[in-house]
PAMI-139185 format. One record per residue (C-alpha): z, x, y; residue in one letter; residue number from 0. Coordinates in pm, 1 decimal, m for minus. Example, Ala and Ser with C-alpha at 12.3 -4.5 7.8 and 13.67 -1.06 7.14 Angstrom:
<rs>
<r Z="780.0" X="1230.0" Y="m450.0" residuo="A" num="0"/>
<r Z="714.0" X="1367.0" Y="m106.0" residuo="S" num="1"/>
</rs>
This chain:
<rs>
<r Z="6540.6" X="m5295.0" Y="1391.4" residuo="X" num="0"/>
<r Z="6459.5" X="m5029.7" Y="1131.0" residuo="X" num="1"/>
<r Z="6415.6" X="m5304.7" Y="869.8" residuo="X" num="2"/>
<r Z="6172.7" X="m5486.4" Y="1099.3" residuo="X" num="3"/>
<r Z="5963.1" X="m5173.3" Y="1148.8" residuo="X" num="4"/>
<r Z="5979.8" X="m5095.1" Y="780.0" residuo="X" num="5"/>
<r Z="5873.8" X="m5448.9" Y="692.6" residuo="X" num="6"/>
<r Z="5598.3" X="m5443.9" Y="954.2" residuo="X" num="7"/>
<r Z="5478.6" X="m5104.7" Y="833.2" residuo="X" num="8"/>
<r Z="5488.4" X="m5228.2" Y="474.2" residuo="X" num="9"/>
<r Z="5285.3" X="m5537.6" Y="564.3" residuo="X" num="10"/>
<r Z="5032.4" X="m5331.2" Y="757.5" residuo="X" num="11"/>
<r Z="4992.4" X="m5080.4" Y="476.2" residuo="X" num="12"/>
<r Z="4972.5" X="m5352.1" Y="211.3" residuo="X" num="13"/>
<r Z="4723.1" X="m5549.0" Y="417.2" residuo="X" num="14"/>
<r Z="4516.1" X="m5240.1" Y="485.0" residuo="X" num="15"/>
<r Z="4525.9" X="m5134.7" Y="124.2" residuo="X" num="16"/>
<r Z="4369.7" X="m5463.2" Y="28.9" residuo="X" num="17"/>
<r Z="4082.4" X="m5392.3" Y="267.1" residuo="X" num="18"/>
<r Z="4048.7" X="m5017.8" Y="223.8" residuo="X" num="19"/>
<r Z="3890.9" X="m4970.3" Y="m111.5" residuo="X" num="20"/>
<r Z="3682.0" X="m4665.8" Y="m174.1" residuo="X" num="21"/>
<r Z="3312.5" X="m4742.9" Y="m189.9" residuo="X" num="22"/>
<r Z="3185.9" X="m4611.3" Y="m518.8" residuo="X" num="23"/>
<r Z="2824.0" X="m4534.4" Y="m587.3" residuo="X" num="24"/>
<r Z="2704.5" X="m4468.3" Y="m937.0" residuo="X" num="25"/>
<r Z="2399.2" X="m4254.9" Y="m985.8" residuo="X" num="26"/>
<r Z="2201.7" X="m4255.3" Y="m1304.1" residuo="X" num="27"/>
<r Z="2232.4" X="m3903.7" Y="m1439.2" residuo="X" num="28"/>
<r Z="1956.6" X="m3752.8" Y="m1645.2" residuo="X" num="29"/>
<r Z="2022.0" X="m3714.2" Y="m2014.4" residuo="X" num="30"/>
<r Z="2005.8" X="m3373.2" Y="m2179.1" residuo="X" num="31"/>
<r Z="1673.8" X="m3470.9" Y="m2336.6" residuo="X" num="32"/>
<r Z="1528.9" X="m3574.3" Y="m1999.8" residuo="X" num="33"/>
<r Z="1642.7" X="m3244.5" Y="m1849.4" residuo="X" num="34"/>
<r Z="1482.1" X="m3054.9" Y="m2137.3" residuo="X" num="35"/>
<r Z="1153.6" X="m3245.9" Y="m2106.6" residuo="X" num="36"/>
<r Z="1136.7" X="m3213.3" Y="m1729.6" residuo="X" num="37"/>
<r Z="1235.1" X="m2846.1" Y="m1750.1" residuo="X" num="38"/>
<r Z="949.1" X="m2782.2" Y="m1991.5" residuo="X" num="39"/>
<r Z="715.8" X="m2964.0" Y="m1753.4" residuo="X" num="40"/>
<r Z="826.9" X="m2741.4" Y="m1465.5" residuo="X" num="41"/>
<r Z="755.3" X="m2435.3" Y="m1681.8" residuo="X" num="42"/>
<r Z="402.4" X="m2563.1" Y="m1743.7" residuo="X" num="43"/>
<r Z="354.2" X="m2608.5" Y="m1369.8" residuo="X" num="44"/>
<r Z="472.4" X="m2250.4" Y="m1312.9" residuo="X" num="45"/>
<r Z="216.9" X="m2129.4" Y="m1568.7" residuo="X" num="46"/>
<r Z="m56.2" X="m2302.7" Y="m1367.0" residuo="X" num="47"/>
<r Z="51.4" X="m2117.7" Y="m1054.4" residuo="X" num="48"/>
<r Z="67.5" X="m1787.2" Y="m1242.1" residuo="X" num="49"/>
<r Z="m289.9" X="m1824.6" Y="m1368.2" residuo="X" num="50"/>
<r Z="m414.7" X="m1960.6" Y="m1034.1" residuo="X" num="51"/>
<r Z="m248.6" X="m1684.0" Y="m835.0" residuo="X" num="52"/>
<r Z="m453.7" X="m1415.5" Y="m1009.0" residuo="X" num="53"/>
<r Z="m725.8" X="m1326.7" Y="m762.5" residuo="X" num="54"/>
<r Z="m995.6" X="m1238.9" Y="m1005.5" residuo="X" num="55"/>
<r Z="m1324.7" X="m1339.9" Y="m1151.3" residuo="X" num="56"/>
<r Z="m1360.2" X="m1607.9" Y="m1416.4" residuo="X" num="57"/>
<r Z="m1422.5" X="m1334.4" Y="m1676.7" residuo="X" num="58"/>
<r Z="m1087.3" X="m1172.9" Y="m1595.4" residuo="X" num="59"/>
<r Z="m908.1" X="m1508.4" Y="m1618.6" residuo="X" num="60"/>
<r Z="m1066.8" X="m1566.3" Y="m1961.4" residuo="X" num="61"/>
<r Z="m898.7" X="m1243.3" Y="m2078.7" residuo="X" num="62"/>
<r Z="m556.4" X="m1404.1" Y="m2028.7" residuo="X" num="63"/>
<r Z="m441.2" X="m1501.0" Y="m2375.4" residuo="X" num="64"/>
<r Z="m389.4" X="m1874.6" Y="m2392.0" residuo="X" num="65"/>
<r Z="m414.8" X="m2130.9" Y="m2667.6" residuo="X" num="66"/>
<r Z="m674.3" X="m2405.9" Y="m2636.8" residuo="X" num="67"/>
<r Z="m402.7" X="m2671.1" Y="m2614.0" residuo="X" num="68"/>
<r Z="m218.9" X="m2484.3" Y="m2338.3" residuo="X" num="69"/>
<r Z="m545.6" X="m2440.2" Y="m2146.6" residuo="X" num="70"/>
<r Z="m606.2" X="m2814.5" Y="m2179.3" residuo="X" num="71"/>
<r Z="m257.9" X="m2888.1" Y="m2042.9" residuo="X" num="72"/>
<r Z="m295.9" X="m2644.6" Y="m1753.8" residuo="X" num="73"/>
<r Z="m633.8" X="m2799.4" Y="m1668.3" residuo="X" num="74"/>
<r Z="m471.0" X="m3144.6" Y="m1673.6" residuo="X" num="75"/>
<r Z="m195.8" X="m3027.1" Y="m1434.7" residuo="X" num="76"/>
<r Z="m454.3" X="m2873.2" Y="m1201.0" residuo="X" num="77"/>
<r Z="m658.5" X="m3193.7" Y="m1206.5" residuo="X" num="78"/>
<r Z="m346.3" X="m3396.4" Y="m1126.8" residuo="X" num="79"/>
<r Z="m277.0" X="m3177.3" Y="m825.2" residuo="X" num="80"/>
<r Z="m636.8" X="m3220.0" Y="m710.8" residuo="X" num="81"/>
<r Z="m615.0" X="m3601.9" Y="m742.0" residuo="X" num="82"/>
<r Z="m257.0" X="m3636.8" Y="m611.8" residuo="X" num="83"/>
<r Z="m360.4" X="m3763.9" Y="m266.9" residuo="X" num="84"/>
<r Z="m581.4" X="m4036.2" Y="m416.1" residuo="X" num="85"/>
<r Z="m310.5" X="m4145.0" Y="m660.3" residuo="X" num="86"/>
<r Z="m51.4" X="m4157.3" Y="m383.1" residuo="X" num="87"/>
<r Z="m282.5" X="m4365.0" Y="m164.0" residuo="X" num="88"/>
<r Z="m350.2" X="m4611.2" Y="m448.0" residuo="X" num="89"/>
<r Z="25.3" X="m4648.6" Y="m500.1" residuo="X" num="90"/>
<r Z="82.7" X="m4710.2" Y="m129.6" residuo="X" num="91"/>
<r Z="m193.3" X="m4971.6" Y="m130.8" residuo="X" num="92"/>
<r Z="m37.1" X="m5128.7" Y="m442.4" residuo="X" num="93"/>
<r Z="m360.0" X="m5082.0" Y="m637.8" residuo="X" num="94"/>
<r Z="m160.7" X="m4866.1" Y="m880.7" residuo="X" num="95"/>
<r Z="188.6" X="m4907.4" Y="m1021.9" residuo="X" num="96"/>
<r Z="411.2" X="m4697.6" Y="m1248.1" residuo="X" num="97"/>
<r Z="477.7" X="m4858.3" Y="m1585.7" residuo="X" num="98"/>
<r Z="777.7" X="m4800.2" Y="m1811.9" residuo="X" num="99"/>
<r Z="579.4" X="m4561.4" Y="m2036.6" residuo="X" num="100"/>
<r Z="497.4" X="m4314.5" Y="m1758.6" residuo="X" num="101"/>
<r Z="139.4" X="m4428.2" Y="m1695.0" residuo="X" num="102"/>
<r Z="m33.7" X="m4594.2" Y="m1401.7" residuo="X" num="103"/>
<r Z="m150.3" X="m4954.2" Y="m1414.6" residuo="X" num="104"/>
<r Z="m427.5" X="m5096.9" Y="m1196.0" residuo="X" num="105"/>
<r Z="m352.1" X="m5397.6" Y="m975.2" residuo="X" num="106"/>
<r Z="m602.6" X="m5591.9" Y="m770.1" residuo="X" num="107"/>
<r Z="m516.9" X="m5585.8" Y="m402.0" residuo="X" num="108"/>
<r Z="m687.3" X="m5728.2" Y="m93.5" residuo="X" num="109"/>
<r Z="m920.4" X="m5429.7" Y="m74.6" residuo="X" num="110"/>
<r Z="m1025.8" X="m5430.7" Y="m442.6" residuo="X" num="111"/>
<r Z="m1101.6" X="m5802.4" Y="m430.7" residuo="X" num="112"/>
<r Z="m1365.7" X="m5754.7" Y="m161.2" residuo="X" num="113"/>
<r Z="m1486.1" X="m5398.6" Y="m220.7" residuo="X" num="114"/>
<r Z="m1636.0" X="m5335.1" Y="m565.4" residuo="X" num="115"/>
<r Z="m1677.7" X="m4961.0" Y="m501.4" residuo="X" num="116"/>
<r Z="m1310.6" X="m4927.6" Y="m410.3" residuo="X" num="117"/>
<r Z="m1214.9" X="m5115.9" Y="m726.6" residuo="X" num="118"/>
<r Z="m1430.3" X="m4882.8" Y="m942.3" residuo="X" num="119"/>
<r Z="m1285.2" X="m4578.9" Y="m766.0" residuo="X" num="120"/>
<r Z="m927.4" X="m4701.2" Y="m815.1" residuo="X" num="121"/>
<r Z="m979.8" X="m4789.1" Y="m1182.0" residuo="X" num="122"/>
<r Z="m1148.9" X="m4454.3" Y="m1256.1" residuo="X" num="123"/>
<r Z="m884.4" X="m4253.1" Y="m1069.3" residuo="X" num="124"/>
<r Z="m609.5" X="m4431.6" Y="m1262.4" residuo="X" num="125"/>
<r Z="m792.6" X="m4381.8" Y="m1593.9" residuo="X" num="126"/>
<r Z="m828.8" X="m4007.6" Y="m1531.3" residuo="X" num="127"/>
<r Z="m468.6" X="m3969.8" Y="m1411.8" residuo="X" num="128"/>
<r Z="m344.0" X="m4143.3" Y="m1727.0" residuo="X" num="129"/>
<r Z="m560.9" X="m3915.7" Y="m1940.5" residuo="X" num="130"/>
<r Z="m403.2" X="m3610.4" Y="m1773.8" residuo="X" num="131"/>
<r Z="m53.5" X="m3754.3" Y="m1812.6" residuo="X" num="132"/>
<r Z="m111.3" X="m3821.1" Y="m2181.6" residuo="X" num="133"/>
<r Z="m232.3" X="m3464.0" Y="m2243.6" residuo="X" num="134"/>
<r Z="76.9" X="m3322.9" Y="m2073.4" residuo="X" num="135"/>
<r Z="323.6" X="m3559.7" Y="m2241.1" residuo="X" num="136"/>
<r Z="174.3" X="m3499.5" Y="m2587.1" residuo="X" num="137"/>
<r Z="210.2" X="m3124.1" Y="m2539.4" residuo="X" num="138"/>
<r Z="570.9" X="m3161.4" Y="m2425.9" residuo="X" num="139"/>
<r Z="643.4" X="m3389.5" Y="m2721.0" residuo="X" num="140"/>
<r Z="491.6" X="m3148.2" Y="m2973.0" residuo="X" num="141"/>
<r Z="631.6" X="m2827.5" Y="m2824.6" residuo="X" num="142"/>
<r Z="977.2" X="m2969.4" Y="m2753.4" residuo="X" num="143"/>
<r Z="1019.7" X="m3170.2" Y="m3071.0" residuo="X" num="144"/>
<r Z="1091.9" X="m3489.8" Y="m2878.1" residuo="X" num="145"/>
<r Z="946.7" X="m3825.4" Y="m2976.1" residuo="X" num="146"/>
<r Z="651.8" X="m3928.6" Y="m2760.7" residuo="X" num="147"/>
<r Z="839.4" X="m4243.9" Y="m2656.3" residuo="X" num="148"/>
<r Z="1126.5" X="m4035.2" Y="m2520.2" residuo="X" num="149"/>
<r Z="887.4" X="m3813.3" Y="m2325.0" residuo="X" num="150"/>
<r Z="710.9" X="m4119.4" Y="m2183.5" residuo="X" num="151"/>
<r Z="1043.5" X="m4273.5" Y="m2084.4" residuo="X" num="152"/>
<r Z="1152.2" X="m3953.7" Y="m1906.0" residuo="X" num="153"/>
<r Z="821.0" X="m3933.5" Y="m1722.3" residuo="X" num="154"/>
<r Z="836.3" X="m4300.7" Y="m1624.5" residuo="X" num="155"/>
<r Z="1176.5" X="m4238.9" Y="m1470.1" residuo="X" num="156"/>
<r Z="1058.6" X="m3924.7" Y="m1290.3" residuo="X" num="157"/>
<r Z="739.9" X="m4088.1" Y="m1159.3" residuo="X" num="158"/>
<r Z="933.6" X="m4392.8" Y="m1042.2" residuo="X" num="159"/>
<r Z="1182.5" X="m4175.5" Y="m854.7" residuo="X" num="160"/>
<r Z="901.3" X="m3970.5" Y="m696.0" residuo="X" num="161"/>
<r Z="703.4" X="m4275.9" Y="m587.7" residuo="X" num="162"/>
<r Z="720.9" X="m4384.1" Y="m225.1" residuo="X" num="163"/>
<r Z="874.4" X="m4709.7" Y="m107.8" residuo="X" num="164"/>
<r Z="636.5" X="m4998.8" Y="m156.2" residuo="X" num="165"/>
<r Z="514.5" X="m4874.9" Y="m495.8" residuo="X" num="166"/>
<r Z="500.7" X="m5119.4" Y="m785.3" residuo="X" num="167"/>
<r Z="737.9" X="m5008.2" Y="m1061.3" residuo="X" num="168"/>
<r Z="787.0" X="m5167.0" Y="m1402.1" residuo="X" num="169"/>
<r Z="1153.0" X="m5208.5" Y="m1493.6" residuo="X" num="170"/>
<r Z="1290.9" X="m5153.5" Y="m1844.1" residuo="X" num="171"/>
<r Z="1281.4" X="m5530.1" Y="m1901.8" residuo="X" num="172"/>
<r Z="904.6" X="m5529.7" Y="m1836.1" residuo="X" num="173"/>
<r Z="919.5" X="m5701.0" Y="m1496.2" residuo="X" num="174"/>
<r Z="729.8" X="m5551.4" Y="m1204.4" residuo="X" num="175"/>
<r Z="912.1" X="m5487.8" Y="m877.4" residuo="X" num="176"/>
<r Z="827.3" X="m5316.1" Y="m551.5" residuo="X" num="177"/>
<r Z="1033.2" X="m5005.8" Y="m483.5" residuo="X" num="178"/>
<r Z="1258.2" X="m5052.3" Y="m181.1" residuo="X" num="179"/>
</rs>
């Protein structure tokens, strides 16, 4: 009787073991360079808030010592924040997609094909957003000593992750997909 139970238990455990395999999920971890680049970007964003939080006149803000290039970057970040709702809406409408270099690409959609003003608005919003992105990425490349291509790649990854479902995203192989 004991042998029967032992055999039965053995068969049950063996059978279950074949079906109970841990489900493994692999997550793409950021490289040290990506962490450095994105950390520097967060510092720039904090600088924007520091300058913006000063309740003062424009003359007092001008007294804050800041290089021309840093001012240009902070202006670009502020402009991005101002345009963020429009960019998000264009992504949701699939009039804008994130490419593998960290920039937006315009796509015709149902609305742009029938509304010329919408198409101009979308194209101009994307052009300006890309201009701001380039200013920021160039600064991060120069100040951090990273190649521009590496900075672009890190930003492409970040922007793709931040984008809502339904956004067009360019994969590393160059193919466009819709984020699920």
